[in-house]
MMTF fields as JSON, N, C-alpha, C and O atoms, coordinates in Angstrom:
{
  "mmtfVersion": "1.0.0",
  "mmtfProducer": "UNKNOWN",
  "numBonds": 295,
  "numAtoms": 296,
  "numGroups": 74,
  "numChains": 1,
  "numModels": 1,
  "chainsPerModel": [1],
  "groupsPerChain": [74],
  "chainIdList": ["A"],
  "bondAtomList": [4, 2, 8, 6, 12, 10, 16, 14, 20, 18, 24, 22, 28, 26, 32, 30, 36, 34, 40, 38, 44, 42, 48, 46, 52, 50, 56, 54, 60, 58, 64, 62, 68, 66, 72, 70, 76, 74, 80, 78, 84, 82, 88, 86, 92, 90, 96, 94, 100, 98, 104, 102, 108, 106, 112, 110, 116, 114, 120, 118, 124, 122, 128, 126, 132, 130, 136, 134, 140, 138, 144, 142, 148, 146, 152, 150, 156, 154, 160, 158, 164, 162, 168, 166, 172, 170, 176, 174, 180, 178, 184, 182, 188, 186, 192, 190, 196, 194, 200, 198, 204, 202, 208, 206, 212, 210, 216, 214, 220, 218, 224, 222, 228, 226, 232, 230, 236, 234, 240, 238, 244, 242, 248, 246, 252, 250, 256, 254, 260, 258, 264, 262, 268, 266, 272, 270, 276, 274, 280, 278, 284, 282, 288, 286, 292, 290],
  "bondOrderList": [1, 1, 1, 1, 1, 1, 1, 1, 1, 1, 1, 1, 1, 1, 1, 1, 1, 1, 1, 1, 1, 1, 1, 1, 1, 1, 1, 1, 1, 1, 1, 1, 1, 1, 1, 1, 1, 1, 1, 1, 1, 1, 1, 1, 1, 1, 1, 1, 1, 1, 1, 1, 1, 1, 1, 1, 1, 1, 1, 1, 1, 1, 1, 1, 1, 1, 1, 1, 1, 1, 1, 1, 1],
  "groupList": [{"groupName": "MET", "atomNameList": ["N", "CA", "C", "O"], "elementList": ["N", "C", "C", "O"], "formalChargeList": [0, 0, 0, 0], "bondAtomList": [1, 0, 2, 1, 3, 2], "bondOrderList": [1, 1, 2], "singleLetterCode": "M", "chemCompType": "L-PEPTIDE LINKING"}, {"groupName": "TYR", "atomNameList": ["N", "CA", "C", "O"], "elementList": ["N", "C", "C", "O"], "formalChargeList": [0, 0, 0, 0], "bondAtomList": [1, 0, 2, 1, 3, 2], "bondOrderList": [1, 1, 2], "singleLetterCode": "Y", "chemCompType": "L-PEPTIDE LINKING"}, {"groupName": "PHE", "atomNameList": ["N", "CA", "C", "O"], "elementList": ["N", "C", "C", "O"], "formalChargeList": [0, 0, 0, 0], "bondAtomList": [1, 0, 2, 1, 3, 2], "bondOrderList": [1, 1, 2], "singleLetterCode": "F", "chemCompType": "L-PEPTIDE LINKING"}, {"groupName": "ARG", "atomNameList": ["N", "CA", "C", "O"], "elementList": ["N", "C", "C", "O"], "formalChargeList": [0, 0, 0, 0], "bondAtomList": [1, 0, 2, 1, 3, 2], "bondOrderList": [1, 1, 2], "singleLetterCode": "R", "chemCompType": "L-PEPTIDE LINKING"}, {"groupName": "ILE", "atomNameList": ["N", "CA", "C", "O"], "elementList": ["N", "C", "C", "O"], "formalChargeList": [0, 0, 0, 0], "bondAtomList": [1, 0, 2, 1, 3, 2], "bondOrderList": [1, 1, 2], "singleLetterCode": "I", "chemCompType": "L-PEPTIDE LINKING"}, {"groupName": "LYS", "atomNameList": ["N", "CA", "C", "O"], "elementList": ["N", "C", "C", "O"], "formalChargeList": [0, 0, 0, 0], "bondAtomList": [1, 0, 2, 1, 3, 2], "bondOrderList": [1, 1, 2], "singleLetterCode": "K", "chemCompType": "L-PEPTIDE LINKING"}, {"groupName": "PRO", "atomNameList": ["N", "CA", "C", "O"], "elementList": ["N", "C", "C", "O"], "formalChargeList": [0, 0, 0, 0], "bondAtomList": [1, 0, 2, 1, 3, 2], "bondOrderList": [1, 1, 2], "singleLetterCode": "P", "chemCompType": "L-PEPTIDE LINKING"}, {"groupName": "VAL", "atomNameList": ["N", "CA", "C", "O"], "elementList": ["N", "C", "C", "O"], "formalChargeList": [0, 0, 0, 0], "bondAtomList": [1, 0, 2, 1, 3, 2], "bondOrderList": [1, 1, 2], "singleLetterCode": "V", "chemCompType": "L-PEPTIDE LINKING"}, {"groupName": "THR", "atomNameList": ["N", "CA", "C", "O"], "elementList": ["N", "C", "C", "O"], "formalChargeList": [0, 0, 0, 0], "bondAtomList": [1, 0, 2, 1, 3, 2], "bondOrderList": [1, 1, 2], "singleLetterCode": "T", "chemCompType": "L-PEPTIDE LINKING"}, {"groupName": "LEU", "atomNameList": ["N", "CA", "C", "O"], "elementList": ["N", "C", "C", "O"], "formalChargeList": [0, 0, 0, 0], "bondAtomList": [1, 0, 2, 1, 3, 2], "bondOrderList": [1, 1, 2], "singleLetterCode": "L", "chemCompType": "L-PEPTIDE LINKING"}, {"groupName": "ALA", "atomNameList": ["N", "CA", "C", "O"], "elementList": ["N", "C", "C", "O"], "formalChargeList": [0, 0, 0, 0], "bondAtomList": [1, 0, 2, 1, 3, 2], "bondOrderList": [1, 1, 2], "singleLetterCode": "A", "chemCompType": "L-PEPTIDE LINKING"}, {"groupName": "TRP", "atomNameList": ["N", "CA", "C", "O"], "elementList": ["N", "C", "C", "O"], "formalChargeList": [0, 0, 0, 0], "bondAtomList": [1, 0, 2, 1, 3, 2], "bondOrderList": [1, 1, 2], "singleLetterCode": "W", "chemCompType": "L-PEPTIDE LINKING"}, {"groupName": "GLU", "atomNameList": ["N", "CA", "C", "O"], "elementList": ["N", "C", "C", "O"], "formalChargeList": [0, 0, 0, 0], "bondAtomList": [1, 0, 2, 1, 3, 2], "bondOrderList": [1, 1, 2], "singleLetterCode": "E", "chemCompType": "L-PEPTIDE LINKING"}, {"groupName": "GLN", "atomNameList": ["N", "CA", "C", "O"], "elementList": ["N", "C", "C", "O"], "formalChargeList": [0, 0, 0, 0], "bondAtomList": [1, 0, 2, 1, 3, 2], "bondOrderList": [1, 1, 2], "singleLetterCode": "Q", "chemCompType": "L-PEPTIDE LINKING"}, {"groupName": "SER", "atomNameList": ["N", "CA", "C", "O"], "elementList": ["N", "C", "C", "O"], "formalChargeList": [0, 0, 0, 0], "bondAtomList": [1, 0, 2, 1, 3, 2], "bondOrderList": [1, 1, 2], "singleLetterCode": "S", "chemCompType": "L-PEPTIDE LINKING"}, {"groupName": "ASN", "atomNameList": ["N", "CA", "C", "O"], "elementList": ["N", "C", "C", "O"], "formalChargeList": [0, 0, 0, 0], "bondAtomList": [1, 0, 2, 1, 3, 2], "bondOrderList": [1, 1, 2], "singleLetterCode": "N", "chemCompType": "L-PEPTIDE LINKING"}, {"groupName": "GLY", "atomNameList": ["N", "CA", "C", "O"], "elementList": ["N", "C", "C", "O"], "formalChargeList": [0, 0, 0, 0], "bondAtomList": [1, 0, 2, 1, 3, 2], "bondOrderList": [1, 1, 2], "singleLetterCode": "G", "chemCompType": "PEPTIDE LINKING"}, {"groupName": "ASP", "atomNameList": ["N", "CA", "C", "O"], "elementList": ["N", "C", "C", "O"], "formalChargeList": [0, 0, 0, 0], "bondAtomList": [1, 0, 2, 1, 3, 2], "bondOrderList": [1, 1, 2], "singleLetterCode": "D", "chemCompType": "L-PEPTIDE LINKING"}],
  "groupTypeList": [0, 1, 2, 1, 3, 0, 4, 5, 6, 7, 8, 2, 9, 1, 4, 4, 8, 4, 7, 7, 9, 4, 10, 10, 7, 7, 11, 12, 1, 1, 0, 13, 13, 11, 9, 14, 1, 13, 6, 15, 13, 16, 10, 15, 7, 0, 3, 7, 17, 9, 2, 7, 4, 11, 6, 9, 7, 4, 8, 9, 7, 10, 9, 14, 9, 2, 3, 4, 2, 3, 5, 15, 5, 15],
  "groupIdList": [1, 2, 3, 4, 5, 6, 7, 8, 9, 10, 11, 12, 13, 14, 15, 16, 17, 18, 19, 20, 21, 22, 23, 24, 25, 26, 27, 28, 29, 30, 31, 32, 33, 34, 35, 36, 37, 38, 39, 40, 41, 42, 43, 44, 45, 46, 47, 48, 49, 50, 51, 52, 53, 54, 55, 56, 57, 58, 59, 60, 61, 62, 63, 64, 65, 66, 67, 68, 69, 70, 71, 72, 73, 74],
  "secStructList": [7, 2, 2, 2, 2, 2, 1, 7, 2, 2, 2, 2, 2, 2, 2, 2, 2, 2, 2, 2, 2, 2, 2, 2, 2, 2, 2, 2, 2, 2, 2, 2, 2, 2, 2, 2, 6, 1, 4, 4, 4, 4, 6, 6, 7, 7, 7, 6, 6, 2, 2, 2, 2, 2, 2, 2, 2, 2, 2, 2, 2, 2, 2, 2, 2, 2, 2, 2, 2, 2, 2, 2, 2, 7],
  "xCoordList": [0.811, 0.0, 0.854, 0.35, 2.117, 2.98, 3.076, 3.144, 3.081, 3.158, 1.963, 2.101, 0.78, -0.428, -0.36, -0.888, 0.277, 0.397, 1.375, 1.274, 2.306, 3.304, 2.76, 3.276, 1.744, 1.242, -0.155, -0.865, -0.526, -1.847, -2.91, -2.627, -4.125, -5.194, -5.5, -5.857, -5.362, -5.63, -4.577, -4.907, -3.333, -2.26, -2.449, -2.205, -2.879, -3.14, -4.263, -4.194, -5.299, -6.385, -5.853, -6.241, -4.983, -4.409, -3.563, -3.623, -2.783, -1.939, -2.81, -2.552, -3.838, -4.733, -5.441, -5.607, -5.859, -6.534, -5.633, -6.071, -4.407, -3.465, -3.177, -3.138, -2.978, -2.696, -3.876, -3.691, -5.089, -6.277, -6.491, -6.874, -6.254, -6.402, -5.423, -5.808, -4.175, -3.176, -3.533, -3.43, -3.95, -4.333, -5.531, -5.585, -6.493, -7.668, -7.289, -7.822, -6.38, -5.943, -5.168, -5.37, -4.29, -3.535, -4.479, -4.339, -5.44, -6.425, -7.204, -7.421, -7.627, -8.396, -7.559, -8.073, -6.286, -5.399, -5.315, -5.454, -5.085, -4.969, -6.304, -6.323, -7.4, -8.707, -8.954, -9.512, -8.546, -8.697, -7.833, -8.249, -6.629, -5.778, -6.44, -6.435, -7.004, -7.666, -8.895, -9.148, -9.661, -10.863, -10.534, -11.328, -9.374, -9.012, -8.76, -8.826, -8.471, -8.249, -9.522, -9.509, -10.606, -11.875, -12.592, -12.34, -13.477, -14.252, -15.107, -15.67, -15.194, -15.936, -15.422, -16.198, -14.136, -13.504, -14.154, -14.181, -14.667, -15.265, -16.63, -17.022, -17.361, -18.676, -19.659, -20.573, -19.487, -20.421, -19.947, -20.543, -18.892, -18.35, -19.054, -19.142, -19.55, -20.192, -19.128, -18.571, -18.842, -17.8, -18.362, -18.724, -18.431, -18.949, -17.928, -18.294, -16.665, -15.629, -15.815, -15.371, -16.458, -16.668, -17.603, -17.532, -18.475, -19.385, -18.683, -19.25, -17.469, -16.701, -15.593, -15.425, -14.841, -13.647, -13.985, -13.487, -14.813, -15.028, -15.829, -15.532, -16.829, -17.436, -16.437, -16.495, -15.525, -14.496, -13.574, -13.254, -13.149, -12.274, -12.991, -12.41, -14.224, -14.98, -15.18, -15.063, -15.479, -15.668, -14.379, -14.397, -13.267, -11.995, -11.561, -11.061, -11.745, -11.389, -12.284, -11.806, -13.574, -14.489, -14.113, -14.105, -13.803, -13.383, -12.08, -11.939, -11.144, -9.876, -10.081, -9.51, -10.892, -11.163, -11.916, -11.652, -12.841, -13.562, -12.604, -12.715, -11.66, -10.684, -9.745, -9.374, -9.356, -8.453, -9.143, -8.572, -10.355, -11.058, -11.536, -11.602, -11.866, -12.272, -11.093, -11.252, -9.906, -8.728, -8.36, -7.937, -8.505, -8.134, -9.081, -8.676, -10.315, -11.261, -10.999, -11.386, -10.346, -10.086, -8.973, -8.582],
  "yCoordList": [-1.189, 0.0, 1.253, 2.335, 1.137, 2.306, 2.938, 4.162, 2.106, 2.622, 3.5, 4.516, 3.115, 3.88, 5.262, 6.226, 5.37, 6.664, 7.59, 8.807, 7.07, 7.889, 8.582, 9.633, 8.034, 8.613, 9.175, 8.805, 10.075, 10.687, 9.672, 8.775, 9.809, 8.867, 8.878, 7.843, 10.038, 10.099, 9.305, 8.577, 9.432, 8.673, 7.185, 6.373, 6.824, 5.419, 4.875, 3.731, 5.687, 5.289, 5.019, 4.031, 5.868, 5.673, 4.404, 3.662, 4.156, 2.957, 1.704, 0.759, 1.691, 0.533, 0.319, -0.819, 1.406, 1.296, 0.66, -0.222, 1.084, 0.54, -0.933, -1.752, -1.27, -2.663, -3.568, -4.657, -3.121, -3.934, -4.06, -5.128, -3.005, -3.062, -4.054, -4.854, -4.006, -4.95, -6.38, -7.3, -6.568, -7.911, -8.449, -9.643, -7.589, -8.029, -8.444, -9.424, -7.714, -8.066, -9.387, -10.236, -9.56, -10.811, -11.975, -13.047, -11.77, -12.81, -13.205, -14.392, -12.22, -12.499, -13.28, -14.176, -12.952, -13.677, -15.157, -16.045, -15.401, -16.788, -17.529, -18.738, -16.838, -17.476, -17.874, -18.939, -17.034, -17.383, -18.584, -19.445, -18.649, -19.819, -21.071, -22.115, -20.985, -22.114, -22.538, -23.73, -21.554, -21.871, -22.575, -23.376, -22.28, -22.915, -24.418, -25.162, -24.867, -26.293, -27.032, -28.258, -26.319, -26.931, -27.496, -27.057, -28.459, -28.99, -27.881, -27.048, -27.879, -26.861, -25.454, -24.498, -25.32, -24.023, -23.312, -22.082, -24.051, -23.485, -22.877, -21.967, -23.358, -22.795, -22.984, -22.176, -24.033, -24.31, -23.78, -24.091, -22.991, -22.475, -21.165, -20.259, -21.075, -19.852, -19.004, -19.42, -17.833, -16.954, -16.044, -14.899, -16.552, -15.774, -14.735, -13.72, -14.981, -14.033, -12.672, -11.666, -12.62, -11.349, -10.423, -9.203, -10.995, -10.187, -9.509, -8.616, -9.92, -9.316, -8.428, -7.292, -8.947, -8.249, -6.955, -5.89, -7.034, -5.85, -4.75, -3.581, -5.039, -3.921, -3.228, -2.012, -4.004, -3.413, -2.517, -1.406, -2.985, -2.194, -0.923, 0.162, -1.046, 0.117, 1.136, 2.34, 0.664, 1.57, 2.304, 3.514, 1.586, 2.232, 3.224, 4.302, 2.877, 3.807, 5.039, 6.158, 4.845, 5.988, 6.909, 8.13, 6.334, 7.154, 7.909, 9.08, 7.234, 7.889, 9.028, 10.106, 8.791, 9.851, 11.01, 12.172, 10.703, 11.747, 12.604, 13.83, 11.971, 12.719, 13.539, 14.653, 13.006, 13.742, 14.983, 16.073, 14.832, 15.96, 16.95, 18.147, 16.492, 17.392, 18.227, 19.399, 17.619, 18.339, 19.432, 20.511, 19.192, 20.167, 21.354, 22.429, 21.21, 22.323, 23.322, 24.486, 22.88, 23.794, 24.671, 25.521],
  "zCoordList": [0.0, 0.0, 0.0, -0.299, 0.323, 0.344, -1.037, -1.158, -2.087, -3.458, -3.773, -4.454, -3.28, -3.538, -2.893, -3.448, -1.741, -1.065, -1.771, -1.611, -2.538, -3.207, -4.447, -4.826, -5.086, -6.33, -6.121, -5.186, -7.013, -6.939, -7.362, -8.156, -6.838, -7.215, -8.721, -9.283, -9.374, -10.816, -11.572, -12.508, -11.185, -11.824, -11.581, -12.473, -10.387, -10.073, -10.958, -11.409, -11.211, -12.105, -13.507, -14.132, -14.005, -15.342, -15.399, -16.379, -14.361, -14.331, -14.314, -15.06, -13.471, -13.391, -14.724, -15.163, -15.37, -16.664, -17.708, -18.446, -17.779, -18.761, -18.469, -19.388, -17.201, -16.827, -17.16, -17.702, -16.839, -17.127, -18.63, -19.107, -19.375, -20.832, -21.454, -22.307, -21.037, -21.55, -21.146, -21.958, -19.9, -19.433, -20.208, -20.504, -20.542, -21.298, -22.711, -23.232, -23.334, -24.685, -24.67, -25.538, -23.695, -23.581, -23.294, -23.882, -22.392, -22.079, -23.325, -23.57, -24.114, -25.333, -26.339, -27.008, -26.45, -27.358, -26.963, -27.803, -25.669, -25.223, -25.285, -25.517, -25.085, -25.235, -26.693, -26.96, -27.62, -29.036, -29.385, -30.161, -28.817, -29.027, -28.463, -29.115, -27.276, -26.646, -27.438, -27.613, -27.918, -28.695, -30.004, -30.497, -30.565, -31.833, -31.673, -32.652, -30.448, -30.197, -29.804, -29.688, -29.601, -29.214, -30.441, -31.562, -30.235, -31.366, -31.992, -31.283, -33.302, -34.062, -33.79, -33.806, -33.543, -33.263, -32.081, -32.044, -31.135, -29.931, -30.149, -29.419, -31.135, -31.434, -30.286, -30.12, -29.496, -28.403, -27.047, -26.016, -27.048, -25.788, -25.442, -26.271, -24.216, -23.72, -23.032, -22.016, -23.566, -23.025, -21.939, -22.207, -20.729, -19.606, -19.155, -18.561, -19.432, -19.03, -19.672, -19.12, -20.821, -21.506, -20.728, -20.877, -19.901, -19.099, -17.928, -17.3, -17.634, -16.545, -17.092, -16.649, -18.052, -18.516, -19.255, -18.89, -20.273, -21.113, -20.436, -20.681, -19.598, -18.846, -17.911, -17.729, -17.321, -16.474, -17.295, -16.871, -18.455, -19.317, -19.773, -19.73, -20.2, -20.685, -19.561, -19.79, -18.359, -17.23, -16.882, -16.657, -16.836, -16.505, -17.578, -17.255, -18.843, -19.929, -19.88, -20.066, -19.631, -19.553, -18.391, -18.547, -17.233, -16.092, -16.386, -16.033, -17.029, -17.36, -18.354, -18.193, -19.374, -20.345, -19.701, -20.012, -18.814, -18.103, -17.292, -17.297, -16.591, -15.794, -16.668, -16.297, -17.82, -18.717, -19.262, -19.228, -19.762, -20.357, -19.312, -19.591, -18.135, -17.058, -16.574, -16.236, -16.541, -16.106, -17.099, -16.683, -18.389, -19.404, -19.443, -19.887, -19.003, -19.018, -17.901, -18.008, -16.828, -15.698, -16.047, -15.246]
}
């Protein structure tokens, strides 16, 4: 937690957003690799992970963009 106290909350939001975005892209790449080994190219696989990952990414990007544009107007 000491690292969190050293940086501003806005900077921490940007760092978390970038880390989650990179992790989501890497996760999607490996899921596509895994799906290619499934029968029928994974046509019968229900991707429940998408209901967690992409709303989180969209929310973090929206918050980051809101903070960037709000800061520039002041």
